[in-house]
C-alpha positions, 0 to 999 in steps of 0.5 A: 148214171150211164155206162157202156157195156162191151160184150165179148165171146170167149174161147168157150163161146160164153158171153163176157161183159166189160163195163165202163162208167161215164162214156164219152158222148156222143158214143162213136160206134166206129171208135167202140168197135176199134177199142173192142178189137184192140182188147181182143188183139192184145188179149187185155182181159180173160175170163173163166172161159178163156180169152176174148175171141170175138165181139158180140155187142155194145150198149149204153145203159142209163140207170136212175136210182131213186132213194126211198126215205124210211124215216 
């Protein structure tokens, strides 16, 4: 499963992450940056360290899980 992780710095300077499953591909870096700026400008999320004040990074994570049969 793929997910996009948007990483922000909060008012205390700590890192906070917003994760979204199944991002639209190919991921458009300009659209990601614009969306992150909207999240900051409109104070959409807060964390224990306060509001998000700056963008840190963004990444797409592809995770594969393989079940192990214990029978």
